[in-house]
N, C-alpha and C positions, 0 to 999 in steps of 0.2 A: 210612820206618818202617811196617811192617805190624802192625796190632793185630787180634787175634781177640777179638770180644766174645761172651761166653757168658752165657745167661740160662736157668738150670735151674729147672723146676717139678718137682712130685712125680713126674710121668710124662712130662715133656716136656723138650726142650732146643732153644732158639732160638739161632741164631748169626749172626754177620755178620763178614766179614773186610774191613778197610778199609785203604787206602793213605793214611796220614796226611799225606803230602806234599801231597796234593790233596784229602784227605777223600773220596776216591772209593771207592765200594762195589765190591769185587772179586767177592764172592759172599755169598749169605745162604741160610739154610734153616731147617728145622724138623723135629725128631723128635717124634712123638706116640705115646702108648700104650706108652712104654718099660716093659718088664717083661712084655709080652704077646707071644704068638706071631705076632700080626698087627700089629706096630708099623709105623708109617708114617714114611717119610723123604722129605722134599722138599728139593731143592737147586736154586738158581737163580743164574745169572750174568747180568749185564746183556746185553741183545741176544742171548740164546741160549735155546734150548728148556729148559723146566723138566724136571729129572730127578725121577721119582717111583718109590718102591719100597715094597713091603710085605714084611716079613721079621721073623723073631724077633730082638728086641733085648732082652737080659735086664736091662741096667743102664746107668747113665750112662757108665761107662767104655767099654762096648762101643759106645755111640753116638758117643763122642768118637773112638774108633779108626776107625770108619766115616767120620766127618767128615774126619779128617786124611788118610785114604786118598783120599777124593774130591778134596780140595783139591790133591793132587799127581798126580791121575789124568791120563793122557795125553789122554783125550777130554774129561773134564768139569772138570778141575782149572784152577787159576788161578795156581799157583806151582810152581816146579820141585822144591822140597824143603821140608821142615819148617823148615829153617834160616832160611827167609824170614819165619817168624812171629817177630817180635821181642818181643812181649809179649801177655799175655792179660788182658782186663778182665772181671771178673765182677760181675753184678748181685747184690747181697745186700739182702734186704728190710729186715732189722732190725739196726741198730747200736747201739740204745739210746742212752745218754749217753756211751758209750765212744768213739764216733767222730763227729766233727763235720765230717769231710772224708774223701775217699777215701784209702786207705792201701795201701802195699806189703804183701803177705801174708807173714807170718812165723809161726813156731810160736806165738808169744805172741798174734798176731792170731787164729789158728785157735782157740786156747783161749777167747778172748773171744767169737768167733762161736758157739761151742758153748754158752757161758753165755747168750748172747742167744736161743738157740733155745728156751729155757724160755718166753719171752714171744712167740715166733713159731713155734709147733710145726708149722704147716702150710707155712711158707715157708723158714725158715733151713735146716732139714735138707737139702732138695734142693739149695739153694745151696751148702752145704758139700760135698755129694757131688760136685757139678760141679767144685769147686775141687780136691778130693782126686784126682779122676780126671785132671784136667789136670796136676797135680803128678806123678802117677805116669807119665803118658805123655810129658810135657815137663818133666823135672826141672830143666833148666837155663834155662828160660824164665821171666822175672819175671812174677808174677801180682799183679793189683791188685783190691782189693775196692772197689766203688762202692755206696754205701748209699742206699736209698730214704728213709731217715729223716734223713740228714745235712743236707739243705737246710733242714729245719724246726728245727734246733738253735738258730736265732736267735730263736725265740719267747720272749717274756718269761714269767716265772713265772705272772703272772696269766692268761695264755692256756693254759699247759700243765698247771697243777696242777688236781686235782680237789678237790671239797669233802669230802675224807676226812680223818681224823686225819693230821697231817703225817708221822707215823711210817710211814704206808703208802708215802709217797714216799721218805723218808730211808732206810728199811730195805729196801724191796723195789723201788724204782724205779717205782712205779705213778704214771704221768703220761701226758699226751697226747704222743705222738711224731710222729704224722703219717706219711703214706706218699706214694708217687708223686712223691717230691721231685725226682728227675732229670727227669721229664716237666714238672713245674711250672716248674722252673728254665729248661729249654730254651725253652718257649713264651713265658715272660715275657721272656727275652732277645730272642727273635725279634720279639715285640710292640714292644719298645723300638726295635729296629732299623727296623721298618716305619714307626714313628711318627717316626723321625729324632730320637729323644731318648735321653738316658742313663737307665738304670734308676733312678739315684738321684733323678731328678726325677718319678717316676711312682708312681701307686697303681693296681695291677693286680689283678684277681680272675681267677684261672685256674681253669677248670672242666674237670677230667679226668673225662670221663663215658664209662664203659664198663660191662662186667659188674661191675667194681669201680670205684667213683666217689669222687672227693674234690675239694674246692675248697680254694684257698689264697688268703689275703690277703697280697699282696706289696707292701710299702711301702719305697721307696728301695732296691729290689733285695734286700730281706731278707724272708723269710717271718715274719710276725708272728702268724698264726693259720691253722688248717687244720681241716677237718671231721672227718677220721679221728682216732682217739685212741690209746689204749694198744695196740690191735690194729686191723687193717683191717676189723673187724666194725662199728665204730661210724661215726656220721655219717649220710650220706644212705641212703635205701632203695636197694638195689642189685639185681643180677640174682637172686642167691639169698640175700643177706645182709640181715638185718633193718634195719641201721642203728640209730640211737639208739632205745632203748625205756626205759620206767620200769624200773629194776632190780628193783623189787618184783614185777614180773611173773614173774620166774624162780622164786622160792620159791612163789609162788601157783600156777603151772603144775605145779611138782613135787608140791605138795600135792594138787591136784585131779586130776592125771592119773597120778601115780605114776612119772613119768619121772625117770630119774637124771640126773646132771650130763652124762654123755656124750651122752645122748639129747637133752637141751636144747641142748647145744653144736651137735650135728648139725642140729637144727631151725633154730637161729638162723643158722648158716653156709650150710646147703645146701638148706633147704626154705622159706625165708622170702623177703623182698624182693618184686620184681614177680612172681616165680614163685608165691610163696605167695598173693599177693593175686589175681592173675589166674586161677590154676589152669590156665594155658595153657602158658607157657614162660618161661624167663629171657631169651630172645632178643627184643629190642625190636621187631625186624622182624616176628616172628610175632605179637607182642602187638598191634602197630599194625594188622596185617591183620585180626586178630580184632575189634579195636575198630571198624574200618571197616565190619564186617558186623553191628554192633549188640551185640557181646559186652560186657555192662555191667561185669563184673569186669575185663576187659582195659582198658576205658576208665578205670576207677577206678585201676588200677595206674599208668597213664600220668599221670593227674591228680595222684596222690600224688607221683610222681617230680618232675614239673614244679614242684609247690607247694613241695617241700622244697628244691629247688635255688634257687628264687626266694627262699625264706626265708633261706638261708645267704648268698646274694648281698647281700640287704638288711642282714643283721647285719654282714657284713664291710665294707660301705660305711660303716656307722656306726663300726666299730672304727678304720678308716683316716681318718675325717673326710672321706669322699668317695671317688670312684673316677674314674680317667681312662680305663680300658680294661677290657673284659671279653673273655676269650679262651676259646673252646671247642676242646677237643682230645680225642683218643682215639676209640674206635669210634663211640660215639653222638654225641659232640661234633663229630667231623669229618664224619659222614655223616647225622646225624639232622636233616634240614631242618625237619620238623614239630616235632620236640622243641625245637630252638633257637627257633623262632617262638613256641611256647607258653611257654617259659621267659622270653623277653624281654617277652611280653605282660603288662603290669602293672608293668614297671620304668621306665616313662617318667618317673616322678617323679625318678629319678636323673639324667635327662638322656640316656637311651638312645633311639635311634630306629632300629629295624631296617628295612633296605631289603629288601622282599620279593623283588625280582628278584635282587639280589646274594646273598641267602640261598639261592637255588636252586642249590646246589653241593654236591658231595661230595668229600671227600678232597683239597681244594686249599687253598692258602694265599691267603686273601682277606679284605679288610675287608668286612663285611656290614652296616655301619651306613650311614645316608644321609649324603650330603655335608653337612658342617657339624654333624653330631651332636656334642653336648657330650661325651658318653662314646662312645669308639670301641668297636666290637664286631668281633672277628676270629675267623675259623676258621684255626687253625694246626696242621697235622698234627704230632704229636709225633715226636721222634727221640731216644729214650733211648739208642740204640746210639751215636750220634755223641758224645753227652755222656759216655758211659762210655769211649769210645775217647780222647776229648780228655783226660780225667782220667788215663787209663792212660799216655798219651804224656807228660803233664806230670810224672808221678811217676817214670817209668822212663827218661826221656830221658838223664839224667846217668849212669845205670847202664850203658846200652848204647851211649852216644855217638852218638845219633841225634836 
């Protein structure tokens, strides 16, 4: 069974084609700057030269058409015809309370996704565009939606409710949903496998740290708390997002500056975080370089990020009654040697002991705690695509007989 995994952003499309008999990657690639005359397309097969092109790509449907043509191309392709694509799995950011698991996409599901777009206006619309484009090009191929929020639907009410009048939740669904669920689930499962234990016996804190960052408290294989909330804006300080702030700051700023709601929203999502603090960049590599040269605000941005991650780790350990393992994943988590070191510095009271030599690694799966550390620390590269593909196979296998 071959599964095409599609992850659509507002101006991007990331894809991967997998042979699920062996979970082998057949091809992967990325479209960037969709909608521009100089859109970029990258296509890669294992053990082959990367194909790179710059050309006008007006929308996601055009991108998918180019993608499918490349997959069957005599020179760059990996399948002989589109009939070899058995199912398509789509990453969908927000499923609200409507979806606690991945689902086969039907007209009723599409209606629900559009309803959820109200609380995820930056993310769900491009996800929906990708689904609609695939349905138009491959009308007879089953499509599955895999939700970032689904894994966190096991949180108890005391973790997901806000201190607002209950009607805000009952009438409008205002609550903590959490995100990056597919990533948190994957690395937690891999952590259990590496420890030779079952998820049900472990308390794991997973740290998905990138331009967007979130932590999850996973007890007995279930998410019981997470740092992101109603939207991906809340929680940790991130690349350009503010993370948690006192809500009274918003009317205060509107009064003092005359900014309207849209301007405040743009500031919180696009001009805050480590970019806003450092004044340098939202790229941690650039910030670290500036800090190494004595840039005080760049160092402050790093200090704030490390402090807030440590604070959440400590609170999640308290919620779970202890912790057995801490996992770092995503761009910063997998590659930020110094960031991991600084975050773990001060967590020794939990029983963590970071091994400096083991921690000197990037993008590899490795335990980085010292031998005999009470709390294990791991770097585990995330693989959301394989999780999406597995769910797609599980849901469509009986439909297509594979």
